[in-house]
GUVO-864567 format. One record per residue (C-alpha): z, x, y; residue in three letters. Coordinates in nm, 2 decimals. Each point is the difference from the previous one (the first is absolute). Example, Ala and Ser with C-alpha at 12.3 -4.5 7.8 and 13.67 -1.06 7.14 Angstrom:
// GUVO-864567
<atom c3="0.78" c1="1.23" c2="-0.45" type="ALA"/>
<atom c3="-0.07" c1="0.14" c2="0.34" type="SER"/>
***
This chain:
// GUVO-864567
<atom c3="-3.03" c1="6.47" c2="6.35" type="MET"/>
<atom c3="-0.01" c1="-0.07" c2="-0.37" type="PRO"/>
<atom c3="-0.34" c1="-0.19" c2="-0.15" type="ALA"/>
<atom c3="0.13" c1="-0.35" c2="0.00" type="ARG"/>
<atom c3="-0.13" c1="-0.18" c2="-0.32" type="ARG"/>
<atom c3="-0.27" c1="-0.27" c2="0.02" type="PHE"/>
<atom c3="0.09" c1="-0.33" c2="-0.12" type="LYS"/>
<atom c3="-0.19" c1="-0.34" c2="-0.02" type="LEU"/>
<atom c3="0.08" c1="-0.24" c2="0.26" type="PRO"/>
<atom c3="0.25" c1="-0.25" c2="-0.06" type="VAL"/>
<atom c3="-0.31" c1="-0.27" c2="0.00" type="LEU"/>
<atom c3="-0.22" c1="0.22" c2="-0.22" type="SER"/>
<atom c3="0.26" c1="-0.01" c2="-0.30" type="ARG"/>
<atom c3="0.00" c1="-0.38" c2="0.05" type="LEU"/>
<atom c3="-0.34" c1="-0.01" c2="-0.05" type="ALA"/>
<atom c3="-0.05" c1="0.21" c2="-0.28" type="TRP"/>
<atom c3="0.27" c1="-0.20" c2="-0.16" type="ALA"/>
<atom c3="-0.16" c1="-0.31" c2="0.04" type="TRP"/>
<atom c3="-0.37" c1="0.17" c2="-0.14" type="ILE"/>
<atom c3="0.25" c1="0.07" c2="-0.33" type="GLY"/>
<atom c3="0.09" c1="-0.37" c2="-0.04" type="PHE"/>
<atom c3="-0.34" c1="-0.13" c2="0.04" type="SER"/>
<atom c3="-0.14" c1="0.25" c2="-0.26" type="GLY"/>
<atom c3="0.25" c1="-0.11" c2="-0.21" type="LEU"/>
<atom c3="-0.04" c1="-0.41" c2="0.06" type="ALA"/>
<atom c3="-0.42" c1="0.05" c2="-0.05" type="LEU"/>
<atom c3="0.04" c1="0.20" c2="-0.31" type="GLY"/>
<atom c3="0.20" c1="-0.26" c2="-0.16" type="ALA"/>
<atom c3="-0.26" c1="-0.27" c2="0.08" type="VAL"/>
<atom c3="-0.26" c1="0.22" c2="-0.15" type="LEU"/>
<atom c3="0.16" c1="0.04" c2="-0.30" type="VAL"/>
<atom c3="0.10" c1="-0.38" c2="-0.05" type="ALA"/>
<atom c3="-0.36" c1="-0.08" c2="0.12" type="ALA"/>
<atom c3="-0.10" c1="0.21" c2="-0.33" type="ASN"/>
<atom c3="0.26" c1="-0.14" c2="-0.24" type="ASP"/>
<atom c3="-0.29" c1="-0.19" c2="-0.17" type="GLY"/>
<atom c3="0.20" c1="-0.31" c2="0.03" type="GLY"/>
<atom c3="0.32" c1="0.12" c2="-0.22" type="LYS"/>
<atom c3="0.23" c1="-0.08" c2="0.22" type="THR"/>
<atom c3="0.24" c1="-0.26" c2="-0.11" type="ARG"/>
<atom c3="-0.06" c1="-0.31" c2="0.16" type="ALA"/>
<atom c3="0.32" c1="-0.21" c2="0.08" type="ALA"/>
<atom c3="0.08" c1="-0.31" c2="-0.19" type="VAL"/>
<atom c3="0.08" c1="-0.33" c2="0.16" type="ALA"/>
<atom c3="0.23" c1="-0.25" c2="-0.22" type="MET"/>
<atom c3="0.14" c1="-0.35" c2="0.11" type="ALA"/>
<atom c3="0.39" c1="0.01" c2="-0.03" type="VAL"/>
<atom c3="0.11" c1="-0.31" c2="-0.16" type="GLU"/>
<atom c3="0.37" c1="0.02" c2="0.13" type="GLY"/>
<atom c3="0.27" c1="0.22" c2="0.09" type="ILE"/>
<atom c3="0.31" c1="-0.03" c2="-0.19" type="GLU"/>
<atom c3="0.38" c1="0.13" c2="0.04" type="LEU"/>
<atom c3="0.09" c1="0.08" c2="-0.39" type="LEU"/>
<atom c3="0.33" c1="0.15" c2="-0.10" type="ALA"/>
<atom c3="-0.11" c1="0.29" c2="-0.26" type="PRO"/>
<atom c3="0.15" c1="-0.06" c2="-0.33" type="PRO"/>
<atom c3="0.29" c1="0.26" c2="-0.07" type="GLU"/>
<atom c3="-0.16" c1="0.10" c2="-0.32" type="VAL"/>
<atom c3="-0.34" c1="0.08" c2="-0.10" type="ARG"/>
<atom c3="-0.08" c1="-0.09" c2="-0.36" type="ARG"/>
<atom c3="-0.32" c1="0.18" c2="-0.20" type="LYS"/>
<atom c3="-0.34" c1="-0.11" c2="0.09" type="PRO"/>
<atom c3="-0.14" c1="-0.34" c2="-0.24" type="LEU"/>
<atom c3="0.34" c1="-0.02" c2="-0.14" type="GLU"/>
<atom c3="-0.01" c1="-0.30" c2="-0.17" type="THR"/>
<atom c3="0.34" c1="-0.20" c2="-0.07" type="PRO"/>
<atom c3="-0.04" c1="0.02" c2="-0.36" type="ARG"/>
<atom c3="-0.07" c1="0.37" c2="-0.01" type="GLU"/>
<atom c3="0.34" c1="0.00" c2="0.20" type="ARG"/>
<atom c3="0.15" c1="-0.18" c2="-0.17" type="LEU"/>
<atom c3="-0.14" c1="0.20" c2="-0.34" type="ALA"/>
<atom c3="0.22" c1="0.34" c2="0.20" type="GLU"/>
<atom c3="0.36" c1="0.05" c2="-0.09" type="PRO"/>
<atom c3="0.23" c1="-0.07" c2="0.28" type="PRO"/>
<atom c3="0.08" c1="0.25" c2="0.21" type="PRO"/>
<atom c3="0.38" c1="0.18" c2="0.01" type="SER"/>
<atom c3="0.24" c1="-0.08" c2="0.30" type="SER"/>
<atom c3="0.32" c1="0.12" c2="0.05" type="ASP"/>
<atom c3="0.07" c1="-0.30" c2="0.26" type="LYS"/>
<atom c3="0.02" c1="-0.23" c2="-0.27" type="GLY"/>
<atom c3="-0.14" c1="-0.36" c2="-0.04" type="PRO"/>
<atom c3="0.00" c1="-0.19" c2="0.33" type="VAL"/>
<atom c3="0.23" c1="-0.32" c2="-0.05" type="PRO"/>
<atom c3="-0.18" c1="-0.38" c2="-0.04" type="LEU"/>
<atom c3="0.24" c1="-0.12" c2="0.34" type="ASP"/>
<atom c3="-0.10" c1="0.28" c2="0.18" type="ASP"/>
<atom c3="-0.37" c1="-0.01" c2="0.16" type="PRO"/>
<atom c3="0.14" c1="-0.06" c2="0.38" type="TYR"/>
<atom c3="0.20" c1="0.34" c2="-0.03" type="ALA"/>
<atom c3="-0.10" c1="0.08" c2="0.37" type="ILE"/>
<atom c3="0.17" c1="0.06" c2="0.30" type="GLU"/>
<atom c3="0.03" c1="-0.31" c2="0.25" type="ALA"/>
<atom c3="0.08" c1="-0.05" c2="0.37" type="VAL"/>
<atom c3="0.23" c1="-0.34" c2="0.03" type="ASP"/>
<atom c3="-0.26" c1="-0.20" c2="0.21" type="ALA"/>
<atom c3="0.27" c1="-0.26" c2="0.10" type="PHE"/>
<atom c3="0.29" c1="0.21" c2="0.12" type="ALA"/>
<atom c3="-0.08" c1="-0.23" c2="0.30" type="ASP"/>
<atom c3="-0.09" c1="-0.33" c2="-0.02" type="ALA"/>
<atom c3="-0.15" c1="-0.01" c2="0.36" type="GLY"/>
<atom c3="-0.27" c1="0.25" c2="-0.10" type="ASP"/>
<atom c3="-0.31" c1="-0.18" c2="-0.03" type="ALA"/>
<atom c3="-0.22" c1="0.33" c2="-0.02" type="ALA"/>
<atom c3="-0.25" c1="0.01" c2="-0.26" type="ILE"/>
<atom c3="0.00" c1="0.31" c2="-0.20" type="PRO"/>
<atom c3="-0.28" c1="0.25" c2="0.01" type="ASP"/>
<atom c3="-0.23" c1="0.05" c2="-0.32" type="GLU"/>
<atom c3="0.03" c1="0.42" c2="-0.05" type="ASP"/>
<atom c3="-0.38" c1="0.16" c2="0.03" type="PRO"/>
<atom c3="-0.20" c1="0.07" c2="-0.33" type="ALA"/>
<atom c3="-0.05" c1="0.39" c2="-0.08" type="ALA"/>
<atom c3="-0.33" c1="0.03" c2="-0.01" type="ASP"/>
<atom c3="-0.33" c1="-0.15" c2="0.18" type="ILE"/>
<atom c3="-0.26" c1="-0.03" c2="-0.30" type="VAL"/>
<atom c3="-0.36" c1="-0.16" c2="0.12" type="ILE"/>
<atom c3="-0.16" c1="-0.25" c2="-0.23" type="THR"/>
<atom c3="-0.39" c1="0.04" c2="-0.04" type="VAL"/>
<atom c3="-0.25" c1="-0.24" c2="-0.15" type="ASP"/>
<atom c3="0.33" c1="-0.17" c2="-0.13" type="GLY"/>
<atom c3="0.13" c1="0.25" c2="-0.22" type="ALA"/>
<atom c3="0.40" c1="-0.05" c2="-0.09" type="PRO"/>
<atom c3="0.26" c1="0.21" c2="0.25" type="ALA"/>
<atom c3="0.16" c1="0.30" c2="-0.16" type="ARG"/>
<atom c3="0.17" c1="0.31" c2="0.10" type="ALA"/>
<atom c3="-0.20" c1="0.28" c2="0.10" type="ILE"/>
<atom c3="-0.05" c1="0.21" c2="-0.34" type="GLY"/>
<atom c3="0.11" c1="-0.29" c2="-0.22" type="GLU"/>
<atom c3="-0.24" c1="-0.04" c2="-0.31" type="ALA"/>
<atom c3="-0.15" c1="-0.35" c2="-0.04" type="PRO"/>
<atom c3="0.24" c1="-0.26" c2="-0.16" type="ARG"/>
<atom c3="-0.08" c1="-0.20" c2="-0.31" type="PRO"/>
<atom c3="-0.07" c1="-0.36" c2="0.11" type="LYS"/>
<atom c3="0.01" c1="-0.32" c2="-0.12" type="PRO"/>
<atom c3="-0.30" c1="-0.19" c2="-0.16" type="ALA"/>
<atom c3="0.09" c1="-0.34" c2="0.10" type="ALA"/>
<atom c3="-0.05" c1="-0.09" c2="0.36" type="ALA"/>
<atom c3="0.12" c1="-0.25" c2="0.25" type="ALA"/>
<atom c3="-0.10" c1="-0.13" c2="0.34" type="GLN"/>
<atom c3="0.29" c1="0.14" c2="0.23" type="PRO"/>
<atom c3="0.30" c1="-0.21" c2="0.10" type="ILE"/>
<atom c3="-0.03" c1="-0.18" c2="0.34" type="ALA"/>
<atom c3="0.12" c1="0.20" c2="0.33" type="SER"/>
<atom c3="0.29" c1="-0.13" c2="0.19" type="PRO"/>
<atom c3="-0.07" c1="-0.32" c2="0.15" type="ASP"/>
<atom c3="0.20" c1="-0.05" c2="0.33" type="GLU"/>
<atom c3="-0.01" c1="-0.39" c2="-0.05" type="SER"/>
<atom c3="0.29" c1="0.13" c2="-0.28" type="LEU"/>
<atom c3="0.20" c1="0.20" c2="0.23" type="LEU"/>
<atom c3="0.25" c1="-0.03" c2="0.22" type="ARG"/>
<atom c3="0.17" c1="0.24" c2="0.19" type="ARG"/>
<atom c3="0.37" c1="0.09" c2="-0.10" type="SER"/>
<atom c3="0.26" c1="0.25" c2="0.20" type="ALA"/>
<atom c3="-0.15" c1="0.27" c2="-0.20" type="TYR"/>
<atom c3="-0.39" c1="-0.08" c2="-0.08" type="GLY"/>
<atom c3="-0.25" c1="-0.25" c2="-0.10" type="LEU"/>
<atom c3="0.18" c1="-0.26" c2="-0.28" type="ALA"/>
<atom c3="-0.21" c1="-0.26" c2="-0.24" type="PRO"/>
<atom c3="0.01" c1="-0.31" c2="0.04" type="ARG"/>
<atom c3="-0.17" c1="-0.31" c2="-0.11" type="ILE"/>
<atom c3="-0.31" c1="-0.10" c2="0.26" type="GLY"/>
<atom c3="-0.06" c1="-0.28" c2="0.24" type="ALA"/>
<atom c3="-0.24" c1="-0.09" c2="-0.31" type="ASP"/>
<atom c3="0.25" c1="-0.01" c2="-0.25" type="GLY"/>
<atom c3="-0.16" c1="0.30" c2="-0.11" type="ARG"/>
<atom c3="0.27" c1="0.22" c2="-0.23" type="ARG"/>
<atom c3="-0.01" c1="0.36" c2="-0.07" type="PRO"/>
<atom c3="0.09" c1="-0.03" c2="-0.32" type="SER"/>
<atom c3="-0.35" c1="-0.15" c2="-0.05" type="GLU"/>
<atom c3="-0.19" c1="0.17" c2="0.25" type="VAL"/>
<atom c3="0.11" c1="0.39" c2="-0.13" type="TYR"/>
<atom c3="-0.01" c1="-0.09" c2="-0.38" type="ALA"/>
<atom c3="-0.28" c1="0.20" c2="-0.18" type="GLN"/>
<atom c3="-0.29" c1="-0.29" c2="-0.11" type="PRO"/>
<atom c3="0.01" c1="-0.13" c2="-0.40" type="PHE"/>
<atom c3="-0.13" c1="-0.20" c2="-0.21" type="THR"/>
<atom c3="0.19" c1="-0.04" c2="-0.33" type="PRO"/>
<atom c3="-0.20" c1="-0.02" c2="-0.31" type="GLY"/>
<atom c3="0.07" c1="-0.11" c2="-0.33" type="GLY"/>
<atom c3="0.21" c1="0.33" c2="-0.10" type="ASN"/>
<atom c3="0.40" c1="-0.02" c2="0.07" type="PRO"/>
<atom c3="0.05" c1="0.22" c2="0.32" type="ASN"/>
<atom c3="0.22" c1="0.31" c2="0.05" type="VAL"/>
<atom c3="0.14" c1="0.12" c2="0.38" type="ALA"/>
<atom c3="0.15" c1="0.32" c2="0.10" type="VAL"/>
<atom c3="0.17" c1="0.06" c2="0.33" type="ILE"/>
<atom c3="0.07" c1="0.40" c2="0.05" type="VAL"/>
<atom c3="0.25" c1="0.07" c2="0.27" type="GLY"/>
<atom c3="0.20" c1="0.27" c2="0.19" type="GLY"/>
<atom c3="-0.35" c1="0.12" c2="0.16" type="LEU"/>
<atom c3="-0.02" c1="0.20" c2="0.33" type="GLY"/>
<atom c3="0.31" c1="0.18" c2="-0.06" type="LEU"/>
<atom c3="-0.25" c1="0.29" c2="-0.20" type="ASN"/>
<atom c3="-0.32" c1="0.05" c2="0.16" type="ARG"/>
<atom c3="-0.13" c1="0.11" c2="-0.33" type="ALA"/>
<atom c3="0.07" c1="-0.30" c2="-0.18" type="LEU"/>
<atom c3="-0.06" c1="-0.21" c2="0.23" type="THR"/>
<atom c3="-0.39" c1="0.14" c2="0.04" type="GLU"/>
<atom c3="0.00" c1="0.02" c2="-0.40" type="ARG"/>
<atom c3="0.12" c1="-0.39" c2="-0.06" type="ALA"/>
<atom c3="-0.26" c1="-0.14" c2="0.28" type="ILE"/>
<atom c3="-0.29" c1="0.23" c2="-0.13" type="ASP"/>
<atom c3="0.04" c1="-0.05" c2="-0.32" type="GLU"/>
<atom c3="0.14" c1="-0.29" c2="-0.11" type="LEU"/>
<atom c3="-0.24" c1="-0.28" c2="-0.11" type="PRO"/>
<atom c3="0.01" c1="-0.26" c2="0.37" type="PRO"/>
<atom c3="0.18" c1="-0.28" c2="-0.21" type="ALA"/>
<atom c3="0.31" c1="0.23" c2="0.00" type="ILE"/>
<atom c3="0.22" c1="-0.14" c2="0.29" type="THR"/>
<atom c3="0.15" c1="0.27" c2="0.20" type="LEU"/>
<atom c3="0.35" c1="-0.03" c2="0.15" type="ALA"/>
<atom c3="0.12" c1="0.24" c2="0.31" type="PHE"/>
<atom c3="0.36" c1="0.13" c2="0.11" type="ALA"/>
<atom c3="0.07" c1="-0.13" c2="0.31" type="PRO"/>
<atom c3="0.15" c1="0.37" c2="0.07" type="TYR"/>
<atom c3="-0.38" c1="0.19" c2="-0.05" type="ALA"/>
<atom c3="-0.18" c1="0.18" c2="0.27" type="LYS"/>
<atom c3="-0.40" c1="-0.05" c2="0.08" type="ASP"/>
<atom c3="0.10" c1="-0.39" c2="-0.14" type="LEU"/>
<atom c3="-0.29" c1="-0.13" c2="0.23" type="VAL"/>
<atom c3="-0.23" c1="0.28" c2="-0.15" type="PHE"/>
<atom c3="0.09" c1="-0.05" c2="-0.37" type="TRP"/>
<atom c3="0.02" c1="-0.38" c2="0.00" type="THR"/>
<atom c3="-0.37" c1="-0.01" c2="0.15" type="LYS"/>
<atom c3="-0.15" c1="0.20" c2="-0.26" type="ARG"/>
<atom c3="0.16" c1="-0.18" c2="-0.26" type="ALA"/>
<atom c3="-0.11" c1="-0.31" c2="0.15" type="ARG"/>
<atom c3="-0.38" c1="0.18" c2="0.05" type="ASP"/>
<atom c3="0.02" c1="0.12" c2="-0.41" type="ALA"/>
<atom c3="0.06" c1="-0.39" c2="-0.03" type="GLY"/>
<atom c3="0.36" c1="-0.01" c2="-0.07" type="HIS"/>
<atom c3="0.21" c1="-0.24" c2="0.11" type="GLU"/>
<atom c3="0.35" c1="0.12" c2="0.11" type="ILE"/>
<atom c3="0.35" c1="-0.09" c2="0.05" type="MET"/>
<atom c3="0.31" c1="0.11" c2="0.20" type="ILE"/>
<atom c3="0.35" c1="0.13" c2="-0.22" type="GLU"/>
<atom c3="0.31" c1="-0.16" c2="0.13" type="ILE"/>
<atom c3="0.26" c1="0.24" c2="-0.11" type="PRO"/>
<atom c3="0.31" c1="-0.21" c2="-0.10" type="MET"/>
<atom c3="0.38" c1="0.04" c2="-0.07" type="GLU"/>
<atom c3="0.06" c1="0.08" c2="-0.38" type="ASN"/>
<atom c3="0.28" c1="-0.03" c2="-0.24" type="ARG"/>
<atom c3="0.06" c1="0.36" c2="-0.03" type="GLU"/>
<atom c3="-0.22" c1="0.21" c2="0.27" type="SER"/>
<atom c3="0.13" c1="0.13" c2="0.26" type="ASP"/>
<atom c3="-0.09" c1="-0.22" c2="0.32" type="ALA"/>
<atom c3="-0.04" c1="0.30" c2="0.21" type="GLU"/>
<atom c3="-0.32" c1="0.12" c2="-0.28" type="ALA"/>
<atom c3="-0.19" c1="-0.30" c2="0.09" type="LEU"/>
<atom c3="-0.03" c1="0.08" c2="0.36" type="GLY"/>
<atom c3="0.12" c1="-0.14" c2="0.34" type="PRO"/>
<atom c3="-0.20" c1="-0.30" c2="-0.06" type="ALA"/>
<atom c3="0.07" c1="-0.11" c2="-0.29" type="ALA"/>
<atom c3="0.17" c1="-0.38" c2="-0.05" type="LEU"/>
<atom c3="0.36" c1="0.01" c2="-0.11" type="LEU"/>
<atom c3="0.19" c1="-0.26" c2="-0.06" type="THR"/>
<atom c3="0.32" c1="0.16" c2="0.21" type="ALA"/>
<atom c3="-0.24" c1="-0.05" c2="0.34" type="ARG"/>
<atom c3="-0.03" c1="-0.35" c2="0.16" type="THR"/>
<atom c3="-0.31" c1="-0.20" c2="-0.02" type="ALA"/>
<atom c3="-0.11" c1="0.09" c2="0.33" type="ALA"/>
<atom c3="0.02" c1="0.38" c2="-0.07" type="GLU"/>
<atom c3="-0.19" c1="-0.07" c2="-0.31" type="ASN"/>
<atom c3="-0.22" c1="-0.21" c2="0.17" type="ALA"/>
<atom c3="-0.08" c1="0.31" c2="0.24" type="GLN"/>
<atom c3="-0.05" c1="0.21" c2="-0.25" type="ARG"/>
<atom c3="-0.27" c1="-0.19" c2="-0.19" type="LEU"/>
<atom c3="-0.19" c1="-0.05" c2="0.38" type="GLU"/>
<atom c3="-0.02" c1="0.37" c2="-0.04" type="TRP"/>
<atom c3="-0.12" c1="0.06" c2="-0.31" type="ILE"/>
<atom c3="-0.26" c1="-0.26" c2="0.00" type="LEU"/>
<atom c3="-0.14" c1="0.15" c2="0.34" type="SER"/>
<atom c3="-0.07" c1="0.32" c2="-0.16" type="ARG"/>
<atom c3="-0.34" c1="-0.05" c2="-0.08" type="PHE"/>
<atom c3="-0.23" c1="-0.30" c2="-0.07" type="GLN"/>
<atom c3="-0.25" c1="-0.18" c2="-0.16" type="GLY"/>
<atom c3="0.23" c1="-0.02" c2="-0.33" type="TYR"/>
<atom c3="0.02" c1="-0.36" c2="-0.25" type="PHE"/>
<atom c3="0.34" c1="0.07" c2="-0.03" type="GLY"/>
<atom c3="0.36" c1="0.14" c2="-0.10" type="ALA"/>
<atom c3="0.16" c1="0.15" c2="-0.29" type="THR"/>
<atom c3="0.37" c1="0.08" c2="-0.05" type="ASN"/>
<atom c3="0.11" c1="0.38" c2="-0.03" type="TYR"/>
<atom c3="0.30" c1="0.02" c2="-0.20" type="LEU"/>
<atom c3="0.20" c1="-0.30" c2="0.11" type="GLY"/>
<atom c3="0.16" c1="-0.19" c2="-0.26" type="ALA"/>
<atom c3="0.35" c1="-0.02" c2="0.19" type="LYS"/>
<atom c3="-0.16" c1="-0.16" c2="0.28" type="PHE"/>
<atom c3="-0.28" c1="-0.18" c2="-0.23" type="SER"/>
<atom c3="0.29" c1="-0.18" c2="-0.15" type="GLY"/>
<atom c3="0.17" c1="-0.09" c2="0.30" type="ASP"/>
<atom c3="-0.11" c1="-0.36" c2="0.02" type="ARG"/>
<atom c3="0.03" c1="-0.03" c2="0.40" type="ASP"/>
<atom c3="-0.16" c1="0.31" c2="0.05" type="ALA"/>
<atom c3="-0.28" c1="0.01" c2="-0.22" type="ILE"/>
<atom c3="-0.07" c1="-0.36" c2="0.10" type="GLU"/>
<atom c3="0.01" c1="0.12" c2="0.42" type="GLY"/>
<atom c3="-0.30" c1="0.24" c2="-0.11" type="LEU"/>
<atom c3="-0.19" c1="-0.21" c2="-0.18" type="LEU"/>
<atom c3="-0.03" c1="-0.25" c2="0.28" type="ALA"/>
<atom c3="-0.06" c1="0.23" c2="0.25" type="ARG"/>
<atom c3="-0.26" c1="0.21" c2="-0.25" type="LEU"/>
<atom c3="-0.12" c1="-0.40" c2="-0.06" type="ASP"/>
<atom c3="-0.05" c1="-0.06" c2="0.41" type="ALA"/>
<atom c3="-0.21" c1="0.34" c2="0.02" type="ALA"/>
<atom c3="-0.20" c1="-0.11" c2="-0.22" type="GLY"/>
<atom c3="0.05" c1="0.25" c2="-0.29" type="LEU"/>
<atom c3="0.02" c1="-0.02" c2="-0.35" type="ALA"/>
<atom c3="0.31" c1="0.16" c2="-0.16" type="TYR"/>
<atom c3="0.02" c1="0.19" c2="-0.34" type="ILE"/>
<atom c3="0.33" c1="0.04" c2="-0.14" type="ASP"/>
<atom c3="0.06" c1="0.25" c2="-0.30" type="ASP"/>
<atom c3="0.37" c1="0.01" c2="-0.06" type="THR"/>
<atom c3="-0.03" c1="-0.32" c2="-0.22" type="GLY"/>
<atom c3="0.26" c1="-0.21" c2="0.25" type="VAL"/>
<atom c3="-0.31" c1="-0.25" c2="0.07" type="LEU"/>
<atom c3="-0.17" c1="0.03" c2="-0.35" type="ALA"/>
<atom c3="0.31" c1="-0.27" c2="-0.09" type="ARG"/>
<atom c3="-0.15" c1="-0.21" c2="0.27" type="GLU"/>
<atom c3="-0.34" c1="-0.24" c2="0.03" type="THR"/>
<atom c3="-0.13" c1="0.07" c2="0.35" type="ARG"/>
<atom c3="-0.35" c1="0.01" c2="0.00" type="GLY"/>
<atom c3="-0.24" c1="0.03" c2="0.29" type="GLY"/>
<atom c3="0.03" c1="0.37" c2="0.13" type="ALA"/>
<atom c3="0.32" c1="0.09" c2="-0.14" type="VAL"/>
<atom c3="-0.01" c1="0.15" c2="-0.34" type="GLY"/>
<atom c3="0.17" c1="0.27" c2="-0.25" type="ALA"/>
<atom c3="-0.07" c1="0.31" c2="-0.19" type="VAL"/>
<atom c3="-0.02" c1="-0.05" c2="-0.37" type="ASP"/>
<atom c3="0.07" c1="0.36" c2="-0.05" type="ARG"/>
<atom c3="0.09" c1="0.30" c2="0.20" type="LEU"/>
<atom c3="-0.18" c1="0.27" c2="-0.16" type="VAL"/>
<atom c3="0.13" c1="0.33" c2="0.00" type="ASP"/>
<atom c3="-0.12" c1="0.27" c2="0.21" type="PRO"/>
<atom c3="0.02" c1="0.26" c2="-0.25" type="GLY"/>
<atom c3="0.20" c1="0.29" c2="0.18" type="TYR"/>
<atom c3="0.12" c1="0.30" c2="-0.16" type="GLY"/>
<atom c3="-0.08" c1="-0.02" c2="-0.43" type="ASP"/>
<atom c3="0.01" c1="-0.38" c2="0.04" type="ASN"/>
<atom c3="-0.41" c1="-0.01" c2="0.02" type="ALA"/>
<atom c3="-0.02" c1="-0.20" c2="-0.34" type="GLU"/>
<atom c3="0.23" c1="-0.31" c2="0.19" type="LYS"/>
<atom c3="-0.31" c1="-0.05" c2="0.26" type="THR"/>
<atom c3="-0.23" c1="-0.07" c2="-0.29" type="ARG"/>
<atom c3="0.23" c1="-0.21" c2="-0.18" type="ARG"/>
<atom c3="0.07" c1="-0.22" c2="0.31" type="GLY"/>
<atom c3="-0.36" c1="-0.06" c2="0.05" type="LEU"/>
<atom c3="-0.07" c1="-0.05" c2="-0.36" type="GLU"/>
<atom c3="0.25" c1="-0.28" c2="0.03" type="ALA"/>
<atom c3="-0.14" c1="-0.16" c2="0.32" type="LEU"/>
<atom c3="-0.28" c1="-0.05" c2="-0.26" type="GLU"/>
<atom c3="0.17" c1="-0.18" c2="-0.22" type="LYS"/>
<atom c3="0.15" c1="-0.23" c2="0.24" type="ILE"/>
<atom c3="-0.35" c1="-0.10" c2="0.13" type="ALA"/>
<atom c3="-0.10" c1="-0.08" c2="-0.31" type="LYS"/>
<atom c3="0.26" c1="-0.23" c2="-0.08" type="ARG"/>
<atom c3="0.05" c1="-0.16" c2="0.36" type="GLU"/>
<atom c3="-0.35" c1="0.03" c2="0.09" type="GLY"/>
<atom c3="0.14" c1="0.26" c2="0.32" type="ASP"/>
<atom c3="0.21" c1="0.26" c2="0.04" type="ALA"/>
<atom c3="0.11" c1="0.17" c2="0.32" type="LEU"/>
<atom c3="0.11" c1="0.36" c2="0.02" type="GLY"/>
<atom c3="0.16" c1="0.23" c2="0.24" type="LYS"/>
<atom c3="0.08" c1="0.44" c2="-0.01" type="THR"/>
<atom c3="0.02" c1="0.25" c2="0.24" type="TYR"/>
<atom c3="-0.25" c1="0.28" c2="0.06" type="ALA"/>
<atom c3="0.03" c1="0.33" c2="-0.16" type="HIS"/>
<atom c3="-0.30" c1="0.23" c2="-0.12" type="ASP"/>
<atom c3="0.03" c1="-0.11" c2="-0.36" type="ALA"/>
<atom c3="0.05" c1="-0.35" c2="0.06" type="THR"/>
<atom c3="-0.29" c1="0.02" c2="0.16" type="LEU"/>
<atom c3="-0.23" c1="0.14" c2="-0.27" type="ASP"/>
<atom c3="0.18" c1="-0.24" c2="-0.23" type="ASP"/>
<atom c3="-0.12" c1="-0.30" c2="0.16" type="ILE"/>
<atom c3="-0.34" c1="0.14" c2="0.06" type="VAL"/>
<atom c3="-0.08" c1="0.05" c2="-0.34" type="VAL"/>
<atom c3="0.23" c1="-0.33" c2="-0.07" type="TRP"/>
<atom c3="-0.28" c1="-0.24" c2="0.20" type="THR"/>
<atom c3="-0.30" c1="0.17" c2="-0.18" type="GLU"/>
<atom c3="0.15" c1="-0.17" c2="-0.34" type="SER"/>
<atom c3="0.05" c1="-0.35" c2="0.17" type="LEU"/>
<atom c3="-0.38" c1="-0.15" c2="-0.09" type="ASP"/>
<atom c3="0.00" c1="0.16" c2="-0.36" type="ALA"/>
<atom c3="0.37" c1="-0.23" c2="-0.05" type="LYS"/>
<atom c3="-0.18" c1="-0.29" c2="0.18" type="GLY"/>
<atom c3="0.23" c1="0.04" c2="0.25" type="LEU"/>
<atom c3="-0.10" c1="-0.04" c2="0.43" type="THR"/>
<atom c3="0.19" c1="0.21" c2="0.25" type="LEU"/>
<atom c3="0.05" c1="-0.19" c2="0.27" type="ALA"/>
<atom c3="0.19" c1="0.04" c2="0.31" type="PRO"/>
<atom c3="0.37" c1="-0.15" c2="0.11" type="ALA"/>
<atom c3="-0.12" c1="-0.27" c2="0.26" type="SER"/>
<atom c3="-0.19" c1="-0.15" c2="-0.28" type="ALA"/>
<atom c3="0.27" c1="-0.01" c2="-0.25" type="VAL"/>
<atom c3="0.19" c1="-0.16" c2="0.24" type="LEU"/>
<atom c3="-0.25" c1="-0.29" c2="0.09" type="ALA"/>
<atom c3="-0.10" c1="-0.04" c2="-0.37" type="LEU"/>
<atom c3="0.37" c1="-0.08" c2="-0.09" type="ARG"/>
<atom c3="-0.01" c1="-0.20" c2="0.29" type="ALA"/>
<atom c3="-0.26" c1="-0.21" c2="-0.10" type="GLY"/>
<atom c3="-0.25" c1="0.14" c2="0.31" type="ASP"/>
<atom c3="-0.27" c1="0.16" c2="-0.22" type="ARG"/>
***
């Protein structure tokens, strides 16, 4: 019978394994004890808040200023210029196919989570810091529950029981001086994340921002705008004389629709976000030219305590005062090769302000347009002009300030 090879018992093998692990652990402890205090210590920081941030689509060069961007030649593009009347060219779903559906539309989630530490401005991970306007302003008031009512589509504005109106509560405070005042509304925001972030972060707080109702993450973006000191507006797409009605989206106000159908769509638009002082049209020359249609719209906005600013020219021929006003100049956004038109439009506002005492302009967000506005606002003091929010110009014209 062959001799059997000697093997340790199972318990002995386990014992040896435990002895080996114990030796390794003891060695690690001894190394740590003799480290001389060189081990990196953990640092605890107070986290101010967590924001859901939709990252910009285009990352710019670090610390590039508007003046530097304006000095560069525009990049070539095979897509051609974007038409002025097409910032709403997005896919939309008809939320009004079933009039009995009272479901509140959900907001789409933002793309990234960004943690804000010690008040630093939130930005997408890896993005270089962006230039900020030198002027600072207090945040616009947060949405007040007493100025809201529940509609079939969410929370819509209303006049408070104490008589307070959203047009006053959410307007940026402004004290007029001795200089003529000039105001600019930048519209079409929310549809392009990069442009929206640029407008909020780089434009002076006195610039009024208007948001498209079809945009995503509107509650997030409008809160950021108010926190930066910008008063905000909601855009109402309306029937134009030449544009395709379908291009305006399912919530557009049309002369072919009944008053009840337009009222339902207006209710959806006004419930998209909260904390805005007024509304402004997107296109809408045909709708605004229809007496019954525009009067019905103005009556509903007034009942909600909202201001309204028209850029079609229809209301410019009328003296209404109060919270209804008209744009003096629709500034060309400078799409494609028309960048110089933006500067000429801003210069035209200067002349109107010096002649009339104030001027109100409106344009749409575009990279070059934002650069032009930043540089232009920096020159106003030297020209004897004061940049004012749009609500202030309305109040001054009505004699409320």
